C-alpha positions in Angstrom: 13.1 -16.1 -15.1 13.0 -14.8 -11.6 10.2 -15.9 -9.3 9.2 -16.0 -5.7 8.6 -19.3 -3.9 5.1 -18.9 -2.5 6.1 -20.7 0.7 8.2 -17.6 1.5 4.9 -15.9 2.1 5.0 -16.5 5.8 8.4 -14.9 6.3 7.4 -12.0 4.1 4.2 -11.3 6.0 6.0 -11.5 9.4 8.4 -8.8 8.2 5.5 -6.7 7.1 3.9 -7.2 10.5 7.1 -6.1 12.3 7.3 -2.9 10.3 3.7 -1.9 11.2 4.2 -2.7 14.9 7.5 -0.7 14.8 5.7 2.3 13.4 2.7 2.2 15.8 3.5 5.5 17.5 4.4 7.3 14.2 1.2 6.3 12.5 -0.9 7.3 15.5 0.9 10.6 15.7 0.1 11.4 12.1 -3.5 10.3 12.5 -3.8 12.4 15.6 -3.2 15.6 13.6 -6.4 15.4 11.6 -8.1 12.1 12.7 -8.9 10.0 15.7 -5.2 9.3 16.5 -5.8 5.5 16.8 -4.6 4.3 13.4 -1.2 3.1 14.6 -2.8 1.4 17.7 -5.4 -0.4 15.6 -3.0 -1.4 12.8 -0.3 -2.6 15.3 -2.9 -4.7 17.1 -4.0 -6.4 14.0 -0.6 -7.0 12.5 0.8 -8.3 15.9 -2.1 -10.8 16.0 -1.3 -11.8 12.5 2.4 -12.4 13.3 1.4 -14.5 16.3 -1.0 -16.6 14.3 1.5 -17.1 11.5 4.2 -18.2 13.8 2.0 -21.1 14.9 1.6 -22.4 11.3 3.8 -24.4 9.0 4.0 -24.3 5.2 2.1 -21.1 4.8 2.1 -19.8 1.2 1.7 -16.1 0.2 -2.0 -16.4 -0.5 -2.7 -18.0 2.8 -0.6 -15.4 4.6 -2.7 -12.6 3.0 -5.9 -14.5 4.1 -4.7 -14.8 7.7 -4.1 -11.0 7.8 -7.4 -10.2 6.1 -9.4 -12.3 8.5 -7.7 -10.6 11.5 -8.1 -7.1 10.1 -11.8 -7.5 9.3 -12.6 -9.1 12.7 -10.2 -7.8 15.3 -9.4 -4.1 14.8 -11.6 -1.1 15.2 -12.2 1.9 12.9 -12.7 2.0 9.2 -9.3 0.6 8.2 -10.2 -3.0 9.1 -12.7 -3.5 6.3 -10.6 -1.3 4.0 -7.4 -3.3 4.4 -9.3 -6.5 4.8 -10.9 -6.2 1.4 -7.4 -5.6 -0.2 -5.8 -8.6 1.4 -8.8 -10.9 0.8 -8.6 -10.2 -2.9 -4.8 -10.5 -3.0 -5.0 -13.8 -1.2 -7.5 -15.2 -3.6 -5.4 -14.2 -6.6 -2.2 -15.7 -5.0 -3.9 -18.9 -4.0 -2.6 -22.0 -5.7 0.5 -20.3 -7.2 3.7 -22.1 -6.2 6.1 -20.0 -8.2 5.0 -16.3 -8.4 6.4 -14.4 -11.4 6.4 -10.7 -11.7 3.3 -11.0 -13.9 1.6 -12.9 -11.1 2.7 -10.3 -8.6 1.3 -7.5 -10.7 -2.1 -9.3 -10.9 -2.1 -10.0 -7.2 -1.6 -6.2 -6.5 -4.2 -5.3 -9.1 -6.8 -7.6 -7.5 -6.1 -6.0 -4.2 -6.9 -2.6 -5.7 -10.1 -4.0 -7.3 -11.1 -5.5 -4.0 -11.0 -2.1 -2.4 -12.7 -0.3 -5.3 -15.6 -2.8 -4.9 -16.4 -1.3 -1.4 -15.2 2.3 -1.8 -15.7 5.2 -4.1 -12.4 6.8 -2.9 -9.9 7.8 -5.6 -6.5 9.3 -6.1 -6.5 12.9 -4.8 -8.9 12.2 -1.9 -6.1 12.1 0.6 -6.4 8.4 1.5 -5.0 4.9 0.9 -5.8 5.2 -2.8 -3.1 7.9 -3.2 -0.6 5.2 -2.3 -2.2 2.0 -3.7 -3.2 3.2 -7.1 0.2 4.6 -8.2 2.0 1.5 -6.8 -0.2 -0.9 -8.7 0.1 1.2 -11.9 3.9 1.3 -11.5 4.1 -2.4 -11.2 1.8 -3.0 -14.2 3.8 -0.5 -16.3 7.1 -2.0 -15.3 5.9 -5.5 -16.3 4.7 -4.2 -19.7 8.0 -2.4 -20.3 9.9 -5.7 -19.4 11.7 -4.5 -16.3 13.3 -7.3 -14.3 11.2 -8.6 -11.3 13.5 -6.7 -8.9 13.2 -3.5 -11.0 9.5 -3.7 -11.1 9.3 -4.1 -7.3 11.6 -1.2 -6.8 9.5 1.0 -9.1 6.4 -0.1 -7.2 8.0 0.8 -3.9 9.1 4.2 -5.2 5.6 4.9 -6.4 4.0 3.9 -3.1 6.4 6.2 -1.2 5.8 9.1 -3.6 2.0 8.6 -3.4 2.0 8.7 0.4 4.1 11.8 0.4 1.7 13.5 -2.0 -1.1 13.4 0.5 0.6 16.2 2.5 -0.4 18.7 -0.1 -4.0 17.4 -0.5 -7.3 18.5 1.0 -9.0 15.6 2.7 -12.2 14.5 0.8 -13.3 11.5 2.8 -13.5 10.4 6.4 -13.4 12.4 9.6 -10.6 14.6 8.4 -12.7 15.8 5.5 -14.5 18.1 7.9 -11.4 20.1 8.3 -11.3 21.2 4.7 -8.3 23.3 3.9 -7.0 22.7 7.4 -6.1 19.2 6.4 -3.4 20.4 4.1 0.1 20.1 5.3 -0.4 16.8 7.1 0.2 13.3 5.7 -2.7 10.8 5.6 -2.1 8.0 8.0 -3.7 5.4 5.9 -1.6 6.3 2.9 1.5 6.1 5.0 0.7 2.7 6.5 -0.1 1.5 3.0 3.3 2.8 1.8 5.0 1.0 4.7 3.3 -2.3 3.8 4.0 -2.1 0.1 7.6 -1.0 0.6 8.3 -3.9 3.0 6.5 -6.3 0.6 8.8 -5.2 -2.2 12.0 -5.4 -0.1 11.1 -8.8 1.4 10.2 -10.2 -2.0 13.4 -8.9 -3.6 15.5 -10.5 -1.0 13.9 -13.9 -1.7 13.8 -13.9 -5.5 15.1 -17.1 -7.2 15.9 -17.9 -10.8 
């Protein structure tokens, strides 16, 4: 049975950090169309700090890597996304904690706990033009794939595809929450920056995990 060695968590998280930093300008450009325009700046700041901290540590497992990121996002970046993402990664870190070999069932539960963590602090839902439009379908795709006995790699690929499709779907939605909700119908035609950053994170999480699966 395929599994992920939890001690690959450090390398996986560093690759996620790199993707967010690389997309700093893109995320801020999207955000600037209907928001404050600082999403990329804030996210890149937090993820760069996370990478810097992780590089100083040895033997970091996946749960610990999520916790390092969560602590930084909740304490070091501005805007609403710090608490939003922080709550996701705190919950994911707690669920992953103590697991040495992470199976696809474990992975599905880790993602599910991340969603629950966000739902505990937010009433946002799919269709609101936000991070939920990416996270919910990604979690559901992972859960469904596990139930239908896809391989671990297949489940991760399905999760990634759902995350990307979810983020893309926000282009046709009217914003229901946050500053952009004031624009009403004028928010249609633009991607939601939070949904896009979530897609980047989940896509890289999937790819980085697939490349390190063992059996």
